[in-house]
VEXMARNU-642542 format. One record per residue (C-alpha): x, y, z; residue number from 1; residue in three letters. Coordinates in steps of 0.1 Angstrom, whole numbers. Last residue first. Layout:
REM residues N
{pt {X,Y,Z},NUM,Ala}
...
This chain:
REM residues 249
{pt {-308,-306,306},249,Glu}
{pt {-285,-282,325},248,His}
{pt {-286,-306,354},247,Arg}
{pt {-270,-331,330},246,Leu}
{pt {-241,-308,323},245,Ala}
{pt {-236,-297,359},244,Asp}
{pt {-235,-334,370},243,Met}
{pt {-210,-344,342},242,Pro}
{pt {-186,-315,353},241,Thr}
{pt {-181,-286,329},240,Leu}
{pt {-146,-273,325},239,Leu}
{pt {-145,-285,290},238,Ala}
{pt {-175,-264,281},237,Ala}
{pt {-160,-233,295},236,Arg}
{pt {-128,-240,276},235,Arg}
{pt {-150,-242,244},234,Ala}
{pt {-168,-211,253},233,Pro}
{pt {-134,-191,256},232,Val}
{pt {-116,-209,228},231,Phe}
{pt {-140,-197,202},230,Ser}
{pt {-131,-160,203},229,Ala}
{pt {-93,-168,207},228,Val}
{pt {-94,-191,177},227,Gly}
{pt {-114,-168,155},226,Ala}
{pt {-90,-140,162},225,Ala}
{pt {-60,-161,156},224,Ala}
{pt {-74,-176,123},223,Val}
{pt {-84,-141,112},222,Leu}
{pt {-48,-127,118},221,Ile}
{pt {-33,-157,101},220,Leu}
{pt {-55,-153,70},219,Ala}
{pt {-47,-115,68},218,Ala}
{pt {-9,-122,72},217,Ala}
{pt {-11,-148,45},216,Ile}
{pt {-32,-126,20},215,Leu}
{pt {-6,-96,27},214,Ala}
{pt {24,-117,22},213,Ala}
{pt {11,-133,-9},212,Pro}
{pt {2,-100,-27},211,Asp}
{pt {-27,-110,-49},210,Ser}
{pt {-41,-75,-55},209,Pro}
{pt {-5,-62,-59},208,Ser}
{pt {10,-38,-34},207,Leu}
{pt {33,-6,-37},206,Gly}
{pt {1,16,-41},205,Phe}
{pt {-33,2,-42},204,Leu}
{pt {-62,27,-52},203,Ile}
{pt {-63,16,-89},202,Ser}
{pt {-60,-22,-81},201,Arg}
{pt {-93,-21,-60},200,Leu}
{pt {-113,-42,-85},199,Leu}
{pt {-84,-66,-86},198,Ser}
{pt {-83,-67,-48},197,Gly}
{pt {-120,-78,-47},196,Ala}
{pt {-112,-108,-71},195,Ala}
{pt {-83,-116,-49},194,Ile}
{pt {-104,-115,-17},193,Ala}
{pt {-131,-136,-32},192,Ala}
{pt {-105,-162,-44},191,Pro}
{pt {-91,-164,-8},190,Phe}
{pt {-126,-163,10},189,Gly}
{pt {-144,-194,-3},188,Val}
{pt {-115,-218,3},187,Ile}
{pt {-106,-199,35},186,Gly}
{pt {-141,-199,48},185,Gly}
{pt {-143,-238,42},184,Val}
{pt {-110,-242,61},183,Leu}
{pt {-121,-218,89},182,Leu}
{pt {-154,-239,92},181,Leu}
{pt {-135,-270,96},180,Val}
{pt {-112,-255,121},179,Leu}
{pt {-141,-244,141},178,Leu}
{pt {-153,-280,142},177,Glu}
{pt {-119,-291,155},176,Gln}
{pt {-120,-265,184},175,Met}
{pt {-152,-281,197},174,Ile}
{pt {-137,-315,197},173,Met}
{pt {-103,-303,208},172,Trp}
{pt {-120,-289,240},171,Leu}
{pt {-140,-320,247},170,Ile}
{pt {-108,-342,243},169,Gly}
{pt {-88,-319,265},168,Ser}
{pt {-115,-323,292},167,Arg}
{pt {-112,-362,290},166,Gln}
{pt {-141,-383,279},165,Ala}
{pt {-149,-411,304},164,Gly}
{pt {-185,-421,298},163,Leu}
{pt {-197,-394,322},162,Ala}
{pt {-176,-369,301},161,Met}
{pt {-194,-378,269},160,Arg}
{pt {-228,-378,287},159,Ile}
{pt {-221,-343,300},158,Gly}
{pt {-209,-330,266},157,Ile}
{pt {-241,-344,250},156,Glu}
{pt {-262,-325,277},155,Gly}
{pt {-243,-292,270},154,Thr}
{pt {-247,-297,233},153,Arg}
{pt {-271,-268,226},152,Arg}
{pt {-252,-245,251},151,Thr}
{pt {-219,-254,233},150,Val}
{pt {-235,-245,199},149,Gln}
{pt {-247,-212,211},148,Tyr}
{pt {-213,-204,226},147,Ala}
{pt {-195,-212,193},146,Val}
{pt {-220,-191,174},145,Val}
{pt {-217,-161,197},144,Gly}
{pt {-179,-163,199},143,Tyr}
{pt {-177,-166,161},142,Val}
{pt {-200,-134,157},141,Gly}
{pt {-181,-114,184},140,Ile}
{pt {-148,-123,165},139,Ser}
{pt {-163,-112,132},138,Thr}
{pt {-175,-80,147},137,Leu}
{pt {-141,-73,161},136,Leu}
{pt {-123,-82,127},135,Leu}
{pt {-148,-59,109},134,Ala}
{pt {-141,-31,132},133,Leu}
{pt {-102,-36,128},132,Leu}
{pt {-107,-36,90},131,Gly}
{pt {-128,-5,92},130,Phe}
{pt {-99,12,112},129,Leu}
{pt {-72,-2,88},128,Gly}
{pt {-92,11,57},127,Ala}
{pt {-94,45,75},126,Leu}
{pt {-57,45,80},125,Ile}
{pt {-48,34,46},124,Ala}
{pt {-72,60,31},123,Phe}
{pt {-54,87,50},122,Met}
{pt {-21,74,40},121,Arg}
{pt {-31,73,3},120,Asp}
{pt {-43,109,6},119,His}
{pt {-11,120,22},118,Gln}
{pt {11,103,-3},117,Leu}
{pt {20,132,-24},116,Leu}
{pt {26,153,8},115,Arg}
{pt {49,125,22},114,Gln}
{pt {68,124,-11},113,Ile}
{pt {75,160,-9},112,Leu}
{pt {86,159,26},111,Gln}
{pt {111,131,19},110,Lys}
{pt {123,150,-12},109,Met}
{pt {131,180,12},108,Ser}
{pt {110,212,11},107,Met}
{pt {115,248,2},106,Ile}
{pt {83,265,-9},105,His}
{pt {101,299,-12},104,Asp}
{pt {128,318,-27},103,Val}
{pt {119,352,-39},102,Thr}
{pt {143,369,-65},101,Val}
{pt {147,406,-58},100,Asp}
{pt {181,402,-42},99,Glu}
{pt {195,390,-77},98,Asp}
{pt {228,372,-81},97,Phe}
{pt {238,369,-44},96,Lys}
{pt {201,361,-37},95,Gln}
{pt {205,327,-53},94,Ile}
{pt {236,320,-30},93,Glu}
{pt {218,329,2},92,Arg}
{pt {187,309,-7},91,Arg}
{pt {209,279,-15},90,Val}
{pt {229,283,18},89,Ala}
{pt {196,285,40},88,Ala}
{pt {181,255,22},87,Ala}
{pt {211,233,26},86,Val}
{pt {212,239,63},85,Thr}
{pt {175,232,67},84,Ser}
{pt {178,201,46},83,Pro}
{pt {206,186,68},82,Ala}
{pt {237,177,47},81,Ala}
{pt {241,149,23},80,Thr}
{pt {231,169,-6},79,Ser}
{pt {212,169,-39},78,Arg}
{pt {198,203,-49},77,Val}
{pt {167,205,-72},76,His}
{pt {156,242,-82},75,Leu}
{pt {121,248,-95},74,Gln}
{pt {113,279,-114},73,Tyr}
{pt {85,305,-112},72,Pro}
{pt {78,325,-143},71,Arg}
{pt {96,354,-161},70,Asp}
{pt {111,333,-188},69,Glu}
{pt {147,322,-196},68,Leu}
{pt {145,299,-226},67,Tyr}
{pt {182,292,-238},66,Gln}
{pt {198,302,-205},65,Tyr}
{pt {177,277,-186},64,Leu}
{pt {189,248,-207},63,Pro}
{pt {161,227,-220},62,Leu}
{pt {146,194,-209},61,Tyr}
{pt {127,168,-229},60,Phe}
{pt {100,145,-215},59,Met}
{pt {83,114,-227},58,Pro}
{pt {61,102,-198},57,Met}
{pt {71,76,-171},56,Ala}
{pt {40,60,-158},55,Gln}
{pt {19,77,-131},54,Glu}
{pt {16,61,-96},53,Arg}
{pt {41,85,-78},52,Leu}
{pt {19,115,-89},51,Asp}
{pt {30,150,-94},50,Gly}
{pt {61,143,-117},49,Tyr}
{pt {78,110,-121},48,Lys}
{pt {112,105,-135},47,Ala}
{pt {129,86,-165},46,Asp}
{pt {166,84,-166},45,Ala}
{pt {187,109,-186},44,Ile}
{pt {198,111,-222},43,Val}
{pt {220,138,-237},42,Gly}
{pt {229,163,-265},41,Val}
{pt {197,161,-284},40,Val}
{pt {195,189,-310},39,Glu}
{pt {165,211,-311},38,Leu}
{pt {151,230,-341},37,Lys}
{pt {153,202,-367},36,Ser}
{pt {115,193,-366},35,Ser}
{pt {103,230,-363},34,Ser}
{pt {83,231,-393},33,Thr}
{pt {63,199,-382},32,Ala}
{pt {50,216,-350},31,Gly}
{pt {64,238,-323},30,Ala}
{pt {84,214,-302},29,Asn}
{pt {110,202,-327},28,Gly}
{pt {133,173,-331},27,Phe}
{pt {170,167,-339},26,Arg}
{pt {193,138,-336},25,Lys}
{pt {228,143,-323},24,Gly}
{pt {225,118,-295},23,Ile}
{pt {194,97,-299},22,Pro}
{pt {211,62,-297},21,Asn}
{pt {183,38,-306},20,Gly}
{pt {151,32,-285},19,Gly}
{pt {129,38,-315},18,Gly}
{pt {138,75,-317},17,Phe}
{pt {104,91,-309},16,Phe}
{pt {90,67,-283},15,Lys}
{pt {121,50,-269},14,Glu}
{pt {142,83,-269},13,Ala}
{pt {113,101,-251},12,Phe}
{pt {108,73,-226},11,Ala}
{pt {146,73,-218},10,Arg}
{pt {145,110,-209},9,Asn}
{pt {156,139,-233},8,Val}
{pt {183,166,-230},7,Val}
{pt {179,196,-252},6,Ala}
{pt {201,218,-274},5,Val}
{pt {194,251,-292},4,Pro}
{pt {218,258,-320},3,Ala}
{pt {250,277,-312},2,Ser}
{pt {251,315,-320},1,Met}
């Protein structure tokens, strides 16, 4: 009878054989006395099990005929055909060997990944909804501040227009002040966003806390929302006539 053999992954080879060629080397899985029980006959790439975030763990794989046990097994099939077609063919072929074998929980790799990511997807949706709510409240706040400032400066705007100021100049004057506020907010907000992202690193998947694309996109969205919110009262101020502004005083 040939000696039991095993296939190991790269993490296993790196940890227990120093990253050298492990083919032909032996190890055991039942304590020190079994150190020469299994012979390595192959090395495969690392894989993840159960969690897409986990680090590659040292793993070894045994041929089914060596350790056949009465327990559930998983069968992985690679195919370019439709998953439903492959599932029916696999079930049929397995039951040719034993009609009492139950084949269930069939799913494609895409379905498996979607199931593993369902909590992350739900968190992303909730975070997106709260982000939209925060953006809406921010826009309302910017609108209120700019509208209040325009109301306070109505007399000043009337005098400027009476002295020859153009409507575009009035509009730019108000928008320029908003740009200064946005610049100050960006100087304070970017480091704060990176720091907050570092605290949330454990729940981020596929993104780094300082992802440039995400930070730039968030900044552009905030600038656009603030610009729209402040443009409305600024335009209303630019449309005032000197007489209307002075009457307001």
